[in-house]
N, C-alpha and C positions, 0 to 999 in steps of 0.2 A: 141760106148762108149760115155757117156755124160760128157763133159769137161767144167770146169769153169776157166777162167783166170781172176785174179783180179790184176789190176795195169798193167802198161806197161812203158817201157823205149825205146825210139827211134824205135818204131814200132816192137819190138821183138815179143811180144805176138800176136799182130795183124797179123803179117806175118805167124806165126805158125798156128793161127786159120784158116786162109784162106786155107792152105794146108790140115789141118786136116778135114775141111769140104769137100774138094775135095775127100778125102779118105772115106767119108761117115759118119764121126762122127758128133755128135750134139755138137756145141761149142757156148759158150757165153763169150764175153769179156766185163768186167767192168773196165773202166779206165777214166782218165781225158783227154784222147786224146793227151797226151803229151803237153797239153796247147797250146802254139803257134804253135807247130808242126802239130796239127790237124790230128793225125793219126786215123785210123778207130777204132771205138768202138761200141758195141751194146748198152751199157748203159753208158751214160756220167755222171761221178761223179766227180765234180771238186769243189775245195774250193776257194772262192774268198777272198778278203782282208776285214778286219774289223770284228767287233763283230756280226753284223747281218748276214753277209755272213757265219760266223762260225756256227751260230745257224741253218741256212738253210742247211748247209752241213751235220751237224749231223742229222737233221730231214730227209733229203734225204736218208741217210744211214739207219735210223730206218725204213723208209717206204719200202726200197728195201730189207732189210735183210731177212724177212720172205720168200721171193721168191727164195732165194739162197739155195735151198735144193734139195736133190735127185741126186746130181752129183756123178759120179764114181770117178772123180779126180778133185781136186781144186789145181790150180797152182798159187802161189803167186809170184809177181815180186820181192819182197824184204820183210824182216820181217816187215818193216814199209809200208805195202801195202795200208794203208789209211793214210791220213794226220791228224793223231790223236796222243795223248799222249799214252805212254805205257799202262797205266791202262785201257783205253777204248779199245785199240788194243787187249789186252788180252781177254777182254769180247767177242769181235766179233770173235776172233780166236777160242775160245772155242765153240761158237755157230756154226761156220763153221764145226768144227770137229764133233760136235754132230749130225748135220743134213746131213752130206755128207759122202762120202767114204774117200779115202786117201788124205792127204794134202801133196803137194810137194812145194819146194822152188826153184825158179830161182835165182841162186847166181850171183847177179850183183848189183852195187851200194853199198853204205856204210851200214854197220851194226856194232854191237859191236865187233864181232869176227874179221871182216875184218880190222877195224880201229885199234884194239888191235894189230893185226899182223903188220900193217903198222908202228905203233909206237914202239912196243917192240919186234917184230919178226925178221926174218932173211932176209927181203927184202933188196936188195941193194939200192933201192930207192922207193919212193911212193910220193903221193901228200903231205904227212905230213913230211917225212924224206928223206934226202939223206945221206946214212950211218946213223950216229947218230945225224946229224945236222938238225935242223928244216928248212923246206922250207919257202920261202917267204909267201906262202899261210897260213901255220901253224902259222907263226909269226904274220901275219896281222889279222887272224881270229882264235885266240886261243879258242874261245867259240865253234867253230865247233868240234874240237878235243875233248874238254871236254864234250860236249853234247853227243857224241856217246859213251863215256866211263862212263857215270853216272851209279850209282848203279841200278836205276829203269830201265834204258835201258838194262843193263846187265841181270837183273832178267827176263825181258820180253823176251829177246833173248834166254836165257836158256830154258824158257818155250816153245817157238816156235820150237827150234831145237830138243827138246825132243818129240814134237808132230808129226813133219813131218816124212813121210815115206822115203824121200830122197831129195837130192839137185842136181840141174843141174848147173854146173859151166860153164859159157860162155866165160871166159877168164882165162888164166893161173894163174893170181894172185888170182882170186877167188877160183880156184881149190886148190892152196897152202893153203890158209886160211881155206877153207871149209873142206878139207880132214882131217885136224887136229881135227876137232870137230865131223864130221860125219863118218869118216873112209870109209868103203865100201859103205855106203849110198850116197857118193858123187861121181859123175861121170862128166867127161868133155863132153859137147855136142857141144860147139861152138855156134856162133851166126848165125841165119838163114838169108839168102838173097834170095829174090824172083828174079830169073834171068830173068823172063819175063818182069820185070819192069826195068831191067838194061841191055839194049842191049850193046854189046861190039862193040867198034869202034876203028879201027887201027888209030894211030896217027903218024905223021911223026916227031913231036917234032922240028919243025922249029922255029927259033928265030923270034920274042921274045916269050918265053914260057909264057903261062898264068898260074900264080901261084894263086890259090884260098886258102884263109885262112878261114876255116870254124870255126866260133866261137859260142859257146853256151852261150847265155846271162847269166851273173852273174857267169859263171864258167871259165872265161878266165884265171884267176890266178891259180885256182885249177887244170886245165888241162894243164897249161903251154902254151896255145895257144897265150897268150900275148907275151911271149918270141919269139915264132915262127913268130908272126906277125912282131915284130921289126926286126928280122933277115931277113925276106922276104923283108921288106922295105929297109933295108940296101943293100941287093943284087940289088934291083931295082935302088936305088940311085947311086950305084957304076957302074952299067952296064945296063943303061936304054934301050940299044939296044938288050939286051938278055932276060930281065925279065919284066913282067907286073903283078903287084900285085893287087888283089881285095879281100877286106874283105867282108865276107858274114855272116850275123847274123840275127836271129829272123824270118826267113822265115818258112812258112809251109813246111812239109816234101815233098810234090809233087813239090813245087816251088824250094825248095833247090836242089832236084835232077835235075831239069831242068838247074839250074845254073852249077851244077857239070859236066853235059854232055859236056859243052863247055870249061872246064878247061883241062890243060895238067898235072898239078901237084896239089895235095891237101895237104895242111899243116894241120895235124890233131891234135895230142897232143904229149906232151913230157913226162908226168909222167905215162907211161903205159908199161907193159911188152909185149903187143901185139896190133895189130890193132883191133879196135872195130868197131861198125856199120858204123860210118862215113867213116873210111878208107876202110872198106870192100866194101861198096857201090861204092866207087871210083875205087877200084881194079877190081870190076866186070865190070865196064864200060871201063877199059883200062887206066884209069887215074892213074898216079903214086902217091902213098901214102907216105907222110913223117910222120912217126908215130913210136910207139914202136914196136919192133920186137926182143925181147931178145931170147937167145938160148932156154929158156923154151917153148916159143911159137912153134918154129920149132920142138922141141922134141915131144910135145904133139900131133901135127898133123902128125908127122913122115915124115917130108920133109927135108932130109939131104942135098939136092942139091939146090933146088930153093930158091932164096933170092930176092923176088920181092919188098919188102918194103925198102924204104930209112930209115934205122933204126936210130932213135935219142932217146936220153934220157938226163936227167940232168947231166949225166956223160960224154956226148959227148964233146970232146975237140975241140977248134977252130971251133965252129959250122958253122959260115959263110963260112969259107974256105972249110970245109968238104962238105957242101951242094953245093957250087959253082962247085967243082970238079966233083961231081956226075951229077948235072943238066946240065953240059956243054957237056956231052957225049951222043949224040943223039942215037948212036948205043946201048949203055947200057940201055937207057930209053926204046927203042923199045923192047928189050929183057925182061926187067922187066915188061912192060905193058902186054906182052903175058903171062908171068909166073904168074902175078897177077890174071888174069882171070882164068888160069888153077887151081890155088890154091882155088879160090872161088868155081869153079865147083866141085872140089874134096872134099872139106871140109865144105863149107857153103851153098851149094844149099839147099833151104828149104825142098826139098824132102828127103834129107839125114838127116838133123837135126831133122825134125819131126819124122822120124822113130826112132831116138835115144831116143826122149822123150817117144814115145809109148813103146819102149822096156823097158825103166826104169820103167814106170808106171806098165807095166804087171808083171815085175819081183819083184818089191819092194812094191806093193800095200799091205796095211794092212787090 
């Protein structure tokens, strides 16, 4: 099969591409390399700052686009798979559909339908709302919410969702939002993790615990990691003999993983129903993940017994005390570490996830 991935978030498509090549498929990845993350890509397509950089970016796309033809499957990382306005995106989307086989969508990141669900749907919480109350992020950056819900963005998303053959939801919240629009065309695939790059190491969790707070630049408020950082610092200030906190931000993906290998606990994010790539990478290594892990997550992966994630959300009461009690129990941490690796092996191994993508392509291709 000839496969084209356009766009990437946190190495998701690059990870899949590597496994699909191993299986004998011809694969091309076009992305910005995650910018500072420097993830693998076959064609680097990145937009810089300023008017001249914008002109160069559009020129680079125009030069590249005639070559993107004859693929059996085109997998987009998001409806906004290029850093362009909806009108230009619609043009390139139609050209992709005209020159290639089926178009599929990886459901991750914001789009009109997901943000609409966050704001007006049934989520208990999201980066935009907790219940019906606006979050600090939504209050500080109202233009972000308004931008995703503009009429031109809605019309473009309606077009894209009508064109795609199917959508692959990688987190429960994207499944909830996507299924309402796509119905049976939406399936839950989970996030792929290459276990060969994430060796498991048993940890004794002796004091002081190494608490790593992984922060994505410019997304600290949106993901709630700024709250987790302050909580981690408070734990360290109150119990310096028990906890040692390190903030890690802006590293390339390989360097970030090296840092993570030496941590005991990773503080990931607050506004999520499930662990995403950052937390899953940690779990694969045996690092304890402090992240989202709502019942919807465990239901989707059919794990009624294992609970390896230190589950947090904006609804968590007495966050500092709650985390102190869990992180002070070395026996519980050792059990969670083992179970975390088992969860990744059962549900996130790239060999498993890649086959889910292949199955959906084969069954839903138009």
